[in-house]
N, C-alpha and C positions, 0 to 999 in steps of 0.2 A: 423382499427387501426389509426384513425386520430391523427395526432400529435398536438403539441402545435401550436396555431395560429402564423403564420409568420415563422414557421419552416417546411421545406420540409421533406417528408417521409424519404428520405435517410440520413437525418441529425440526425434522432433519433436512439435509440438503436436497435429497430426492423429492421429498414431499413439497418443499418450498418451490423447487424448480418446476415440478409438475403442476402445482396449483397456479403458479405464475404464468407458465406457458399456456396451459389449457384455458385459464381464465382470459388471457389476452386473445387467444383464438376464438373463444366463445363470445367475447364482447365484439370482436371484429365480425363474427358470423351474424350476430344479432343486428349489428349496424348495417351489414350488407343486406340482410333480409328486409330491414326497414327501408333502405334505399331502393331495393328492387321493387318492393311493394308500391312505393311512391311513384317511381318512374314507370313501372308496369301499368299502374292505374292511369297515370297521365297519358301513356301511349295508347292503351286500348280504349279508354273513354274518349280520348281525343279523336281516335279513328272513327268511333261511332258518331260523334258530333260532326266531324268533317263529312261523313257520309250523308247525314241528314241535311247539312248545309248544301251539299251538292244537289240533293233532291229539291230543296227549296229554290235553288238557282234555276232549275228547269221550269218551275212554276213561274219564276220571275220573267223568264224569257217568253212564256206563254202569255203573260199579262201585258207584255210590251205591244202585242198585236192590237190591244184595245185602248192603248194610251191616246189614240187620235180621235176618241169619241165615237167609236163604232157601237153597234147595237148591243146594249148590256145583256139582253136576254140570251144572245148567242154565247156570251162569256159564261153566264151562269150554267148553261147547258154543258159547255165544254169542261168547265171546272168540275161539275158533278160527275161527268163521265170519267175525268182523270182520276178522281178519288175512288169511284167504284171499281175501276179497272186497274188500280195500283198493283204492280206486280209482286211486291215483297210482302209475304204473309206475316213476317216477323215484325213488320212496322205498321203501326196504326196511323191512318191519315184521316183527319177530320176538318170540316169547314164549319165555322160558327159565325153568328151574327154579331152586331155591335154590342149587344147586351151580354155576350158570352154564351148565348144559347146554342147548342149543337144543332146544325142544320142537316148535315150529311156526314157519314163516317164509314170507314172500311178498315178491317183489321181485327186484332185479338181483343182489344179493350172495348167493351160495350158502352160504358159510361165513364166520362172523365170530368172531374170537378173543375172549377175555375182554377187556372194555374197562373203563376206570376210571369210566365214567359210572354204573355200578351202585353202586359204593362211594360215590360222591358223592350218589346218590339216597338211599342208606340213611342218610347223615348229614345230609341236607337236611330241614328242617321240613315241607316240602310233599311229600316223597317223590319229588322230581324232580332229576335231575342231567344235565349235558351234557358233551360231549368233542369236541375238534377235533383231527383228525390225518389220517393216510393209511392207506387200506386198498386192497389189490390195485392199488397204483400210482397211486391217485387220492386227492385230498384230500376228506375227508368230514366231516360234522358229525352227531353222534348225540345223541339225547335219550332218557333212560331214565325210565320211570314205574313205581313199585312197584305191585304188586297186593296191597292189604291185605285181601283176602277170605279168611277162615279156611276151611281145608279145600280150597282150590284148589291144583291142582298147579302153577299158574303163580306165579312169584315176581315177575316184572317183564316189562314190554313195552318194546322198544327201537325207536325210529324212526331210520333212517339215511338221509341224503340226500347225494348227491355235490355238490361245490361247483364243478364245471367251468363251469356256466352263470354262477354268481356271479363266478368268476375271469375269464371272458370279458367280462362286463359291466365289471369293474374295469379290465381291460386296454383295453377300448374307451374308457373314460373317460380313462385315462392317455394313449392315443394321441391322443385329441381335444385334451387339454390340451397335449401336446407339439407337436401340429400348430399350434395357436393360438399357442403360445409361439414356435415357429420363425418363423411369419409375423411376429410382433411383433419378433423379433430381426432378421429381414431388414429390416423397416421401420426399426428403429433404425439399422442399418448404413447403409441408403440415406440416411436423413435426416442421419446423422452425417457421411457423406461430403460431402453438399451443404453442411451447416453448416460443417464444417471448411474446405472450399474457400473459403467466404465469409469465413472468418477468416484462414486461412493466406496467401491471396493478398495481401490488403491488408497483413498483417504483413510479408510478404517485401518488398513495395514500400516500406514504411516503413523496414525494415532496410536496403534498398539505398540509399534516400535518406539515411539516417543515416550510412552508410558514406561516401557521396560528400561529405556535409557534414564528416565527420571528416577526410577527405582534403583539405579546404580549398575545396571547391566550395560556397560559401555561397549561391550563386544557386539551388540545388536546392530545389524545393518538391514537396509531396505533394498530389495532388488529393483533396479532401475529398468523399466520395460520400454519406455518410449522417450522421444526427445522433446516432448511438449512441456508445458508448465509443471505438470505432475512429475515428469521425469526430473526436471530441475529441482523441484521440491525434495524428491528422493535424494538427489545428489547433495542438497543442502543439509538434509537430516544426517546423511552419512558423514559429511564433512564435520558437522557439529559433534557427532559421536566420536570421530577421530580426535577432534580437539579436546573433548571432555576426557577421553581415554588417556590422551597424552597429559592433560592437566592433572588428572587423578594420579597418574604415575609420577609426575613431577612433584605433586603434593606429598605423596607417600615418601618419595626420596627426600623431600625437604624436611618432613617431620623426622625421618630417620637421621638425616644429617644434623639437624638442629639438636635432636636428642643427644647425639654423640658429642656435638660441640659443647653442649651444656654439661654433659656428664664429665668431660675431661677436667675443666676447671673445678667443678664441684668435688670431684674425687681428690684433686690436689689440695683443695681447701680443707676437706674433711681429714685427709691423711696428715697434713701438717698441723691441723688443730689438735688431733689426737696425740701427735708427737710432742707438741708443746705442752699439752696437758700432762703427759707422762714425765716430761722434763721437770715440771714444777710440782710433781706430786708430793715431794718431801718438803716443799717450801723453800728449798735452797737451790740456787742455780750456779753451777761451776762455770769457770771461764769457757771451757769447751762447750758446755751446754748453752752458754750465752751466744756463742757463735752460731749454734744450731737454731737458737730462738730467733736471732736476727735474720738468718736465712729463711726460716719458716714465715716470719712476718712479711719479709719481702715477697716471697712466693704468694702468700695469701693476698697481699695488696695487689700484685700483678694480675692474679687470676680473678680477683674481684673486679678490677678495672676491665678485664677482658669480658667478664660476664655483663658488666654494665654496658659496654659497647654493643654486645650482642643484643641485649634487651632493647637498647635504644634503636638499633637497626631494625628490629622487629616492630617496634612501635612506629617508626617512620614508615615502614612498609604498610602497616595497618592504616595509618593516616593517608598514605598515598592511595590505597585501594578504596578508601571511603571518601576520597576527595577532600580530606581535611588537613593536607600537608600545607602548613602555613609558611609564608615567606615574608620576612621583614626587610623590604627593599630600602636601600640607602646608598649614598655615594660611598665608594670603598676603593682602597688600594689593593688590587688583585695580587700584586707581588708580595705584599706583607703576609697575606694569608697563605700563599704558596710557599714562601720561605719558611714560615712556621711549621707547615706540614712536613717539609723536607728535614728540618731540624729534629722533628720527633723521631724520624726513622734513621737518621745518620748513625747513631750509636748502635742501634740494633743491627744495621747492615754491616758495620765494622766488626761486631762480635761474631757474626755469622760468616765472616770472610768474604763479603760481597762489597763491591764498589758502588757508591751512590754519588753521582755528580749532579751539579745544578748549574745551569747556564741561563742568564736572563739579562736584559738591558737594565741600565740604572733606573729607568722610569718608564712606565706605561700609562696610557690614558686612564683616567678615573672611570670606573664602571659603576653602574647602578645594580646592586645585587644584595643578596643575603650573605653576610660574612660567614656566619657559622655553617650555613648549608654548603657553601662552596668549599670551605675548609674541610667539611665532612667528605665531599667528593674527592678532594685531593688526597686526604688521608686514606680513603678506601682504595683508590687506584695505586698509590705508592705502596700500600700494604700488600695488595695483590702482586705487584711487580717484585717486591722483596720476597714474598712467600713462594712464588713460583720460579725464582731464580736459584740455580744451584750454587754452592760455595765456589768462589772464584769468578762468578759472573758479574755483569755490570748492569746497573740501573741508571738511566739518564733522565733528568727532568729539565725541561727547557720552556721558555716563554718568549713570545715576541708578537709583532703585529702581522696580520694577514688580511690585507684589504681594510675593511671597516670593522674588523673583529680582532680580538686578542686570542692568540692560539697558544694553548698549553699542551705540550706533548710529554707523555710519560712512557718510556720504552725500556725494554729489558732484552737480554739475550738468552732467555730461558727456553723451556721446552716448546713454547708456542701452543697454538690452538689448532686442532684438526679442522680442515675445510668444512666437514659435515657439521661441526659444532659451532663454527664462527657465526652463522646467521642467527643463532638462538641464544648466544651468551648473555644478551641483554634482557631476555625474557625472565619472568619471575620463576623462581624455584629451579632454574636450569643451571646445571653444573657440567662444564665440559669434561672435567676429570673427576669422577666420583670418589677416587681415592684421596684426593686432596682435601684439606680442611676448608671450611666455609659453609655458609647457609644457602648460597645460590640466589640471594636477593640483593646483594650489595650493588651489583651493576645496574639492576632494574631501578633501584632507588636513585643511584647516581645519574642515570639517564633521565629520570623524571625531573630531578632538580635542575639539571642543565637545560632541559626543554622548557621548564618554567621560567628560566632566565632568557628565553628566546634563542638559545644556542643549540649546538649539536654535539653529540658524543659519538665518535666513530672509532672502530677498532680494525687494525691491520695486523695480521699474524701469519707466520709461516712455521710449520712444524720443524723443530730443531734449530730455528734461527731466532725466535723470540717474538715479542708482541709489542705493538706501539698503539697507545690510546691517545687520540687527539680530541681536544676540547676547544670548540670555537664559541666565544662569547661576544655578542655585539657590543660595540663601544657605547651605543646609546639605545635606549628603549624605544621601540617603534612608536612614533607619534610624539616623542618628546623633543623639544627644541634643542638645537645643537649648542647654543650659547656661544661664548667667546673662548678662544683658545689662548691659554696662558703659557708660561715658560714650561719647557720640557714636554710640550704636547699635551698637557693636562687640559681636559675639557671641563669648562665650568658651566654647570647647569643651573640656570637661574630659577 
């Protein structure tokens, strides 16, 4: 699983996952070994201590026979016999006097120094004490039982047992735990390698595909192998590539379209400028030439205005894309802006043999909006309706109330929009009919302006029957007080 050049193994997903998982297992294993050691030691050492306590209980039962004041000599003889004939060779038994001097012993340990178990037995309510430590290089556990028989030369009896067997049992338990943990760790490593290979390889393929897409190869796709999160990521990358490919295509078409749109007026301006220059070359202009000059100036002025509108549209689109499209909101009469937009296109529609009608009530509620921006929307939509309507066709503009909104409808009986294009006509760069003039961003800008006013712009169209664009603008801005209603339904906002 070689990583990317210049990147160490542990810096990759596989390395991080393996280090994290094996580290967690290793820490758990060490903690388990520590717990097993503690519990095993308690269990085996406790078993030895319990065994010695059981031996001392037998001695206690023997001493109860002399608790009624029987002959002490008999007790000493019996106790000495008990110690000498003690059956367990692994256990050292000894009796010692009140000064701690050993009197009799049997077992593996020949000499035993003074131990603290005697003092503990003296202070204990049941006359028993124990001690854990090392004697003659080995770990031992001792249990001391006091001899409460008056007149006896014995003060206490001590049982001492080595813990080597118990330690071996504890170590065996630890090695078993460590072995099982090691097998678990190896299993985690093996499964981790298999698992990370199944993740890293697709991720690398996705990364390589994303790099090719970033470099401009929008035809790159990632094969989707599974239905898990990686499969979803592959689908997302492919969807992104589809969107980028489509966006790139639309952008190229947009550039081509805008280039053509700019070239047309520029060619007209250049042609008429040369014509006017030729007409005035001798310094005198005849009446016929004057008519030509006037026509040329008119064409240059119209084409210049057309260029200015296109540049302004492009600037608005740029501002919209960068989030810098400003709105100067104020109380406004929506009918005044709509009527002005209709007047702009009435003469043009008449000259082209098209009918432009306008229907609206005498008054509508005052809205809060940007006058120039909304007028720009109306001009754009009416321009589209006139542009895409054949001679003899009809364009209708109407306004009225629809619930708590003002509705403006601009319709035509032109060619209409194909159903496949209709969902995309408000997208940037999109042109439903590539042979028609236009940049493909006018509707996107118009939709953004209407949305910024809290309204909606919807389009209905049927091929061969025409198109209707409906704009709904709320009468009041969300959160703004209604105020009082005056004459004509005008809303006064304080």
